[in-house]
C-alpha positions in Angstrom: 48.7 70.6 49.7 45.2 70.4 48.3 42.3 72.4 49.7 38.9 71.0 50.6 37.7 72.8 47.4 40.2 70.9 45.3 38.9 67.6 46.8 35.3 68.7 46.1 36.1 69.7 42.5 37.7 66.3 41.9 34.6 64.4 43.1 32.2 66.8 41.3 34.2 66.4 38.1 33.6 62.6 38.2 29.9 62.6 38.7 27.7 61.7 35.7 24.8 64.1 35.5 23.2 62.3 32.5 22.9 59.0 34.5 21.5 60.8 37.5 24.7 60.5 39.4 24.4 63.8 41.3 26.3 64.8 44.5 24.5 66.9 47.1 26.2 69.0 49.7 25.5 66.3 52.3 27.1 63.6 50.2 30.1 65.8 49.3 30.7 66.4 53.0 30.9 62.6 53.6 33.1 62.0 50.6 35.5 64.7 51.8 35.5 63.1 55.2 36.3 59.7 53.9 39.0 61.1 51.6 40.7 62.9 54.5 40.4 59.8 56.8 41.9 57.4 54.3 44.6 60.0 53.4 45.7 60.1 57.0 45.8 56.3 57.2 47.3 55.5 53.8 49.4 58.5 52.9 50.3 59.5 56.5 49.1 63.1 55.9 46.0 65.1 55.5 44.7 65.9 52.0 43.6 69.4 53.1 44.1 71.7 56.1 40.4 72.8 56.6 38.9 71.5 59.8 36.3 68.7 59.8 33.6 69.1 62.5 31.0 66.8 64.0 27.6 68.2 63.1 24.1 66.6 63.7 24.2 65.0 60.3 27.7 63.7 60.5 31.2 65.1 59.6 31.2 68.4 57.8 33.9 70.7 56.4 32.4 74.1 57.3 34.1 76.1 54.6 32.9 73.6 52.0 29.4 73.5 53.5 29.2 77.3 53.2 30.2 77.3 49.6 27.4 75.0 48.6 24.6 75.6 51.2 22.4 77.5 48.8 21.9 74.3 46.8 20.1 72.7 49.7 19.7 69.0 49.1 19.8 69.4 45.3 22.7 68.1 43.1 25.7 70.4 42.9 27.0 71.6 39.6 29.7 69.6 37.9 33.2 71.2 38.3 34.4 72.9 35.2 37.9 73.1 33.9 39.6 71.3 36.7 43.4 71.2 36.7 44.2 67.5 37.3 48.0 68.3 37.4 47.6 69.7 40.9 46.8 66.2 42.2 49.6 63.8 42.8 49.3 60.2 41.5 48.7 59.0 45.1 46.0 61.6 45.7 44.3 60.7 42.4 44.4 57.0 43.3 43.0 57.7 46.8 40.2 60.0 45.5 39.3 57.6 42.8 39.1 54.7 45.3 37.0 56.7 47.8 34.6 57.7 45.0 34.4 54.1 43.7 33.7 52.7 47.1 31.6 55.5 48.8 30.2 57.4 45.8 27.8 54.6 45.1 25.9 55.3 48.3 23.2 57.9 48.8 23.9 61.0 51.0 21.6 59.6 53.8 23.3 56.2 53.7 26.7 57.9 54.1 25.3 60.0 56.9 24.1 57.0 58.7 27.4 55.2 58.1 29.4 58.1 59.7 27.1 58.0 62.7 28.3 54.5 63.4 31.9 55.4 63.2 34.2 56.4 66.1 35.4 59.8 64.8 31.9 61.3 64.8 30.7 59.4 67.8 33.7 60.6 69.9 33.4 64.2 68.7 29.6 64.9 68.5 28.0 66.1 71.7 24.2 66.6 71.5 23.3 70.3 72.0 26.9 71.4 72.1 27.1 72.7 68.6 29.8 71.8 66.2 32.9 70.1 67.6 36.2 69.5 65.8 37.0 66.0 64.7 40.8 65.7 65.2 43.1 64.2 62.6 44.5 62.0 65.3 41.0 60.5 66.0 40.5 60.0 62.3 43.9 58.5 61.7 43.4 56.0 64.5 40.0 54.9 63.2 40.8 54.8 59.5 44.0 52.9 60.2 41.9 50.0 61.4 40.0 50.1 58.1 42.9 49.3 55.8 44.6 46.0 55.2 
C-alpha cells in the first residue's frame, strides 16, 4: 500500500513550476483527499492508511500537513527521483485522473468545494478541533460521484 507521502510525491512530480503550476500544502491536502475518496469508490480500497481529518479549511492528512507546514501558502518543491514502479497501473490512472480533474483548481476553490461535500460536512464540528473523516463516509459519498 502507498503512503500519503507517496501520493503527495506523485502529485508534486507532475506540477510544472515553469508554467506557474505550483501546489501549496492546502491544495495538496485536497488532492490527497480526492485521491483517497475515489480510490475507495473505484478501487474498493484506500490508497494510503494515514487518517484524513476534518479541519476548519477542509479535509487534511495531519502527517502530510506537518511535513509541509513550514512552506505556509507557498508552492511546495517538486518531488525528486520518484520511483514510479511502486504505483500500480490502477493507482497511476487514478492519480492522473484526480490531477487532471482537480489539479486545475486553486487551493481555495478546492477548499470551498470540500466544504460543500458530505464527508467534511458530516465530520466537522465547529470548535471541536479536528475530527476523523471515516473511509466509510468517504466511500459512500464518492460512490455517488462515479458513473
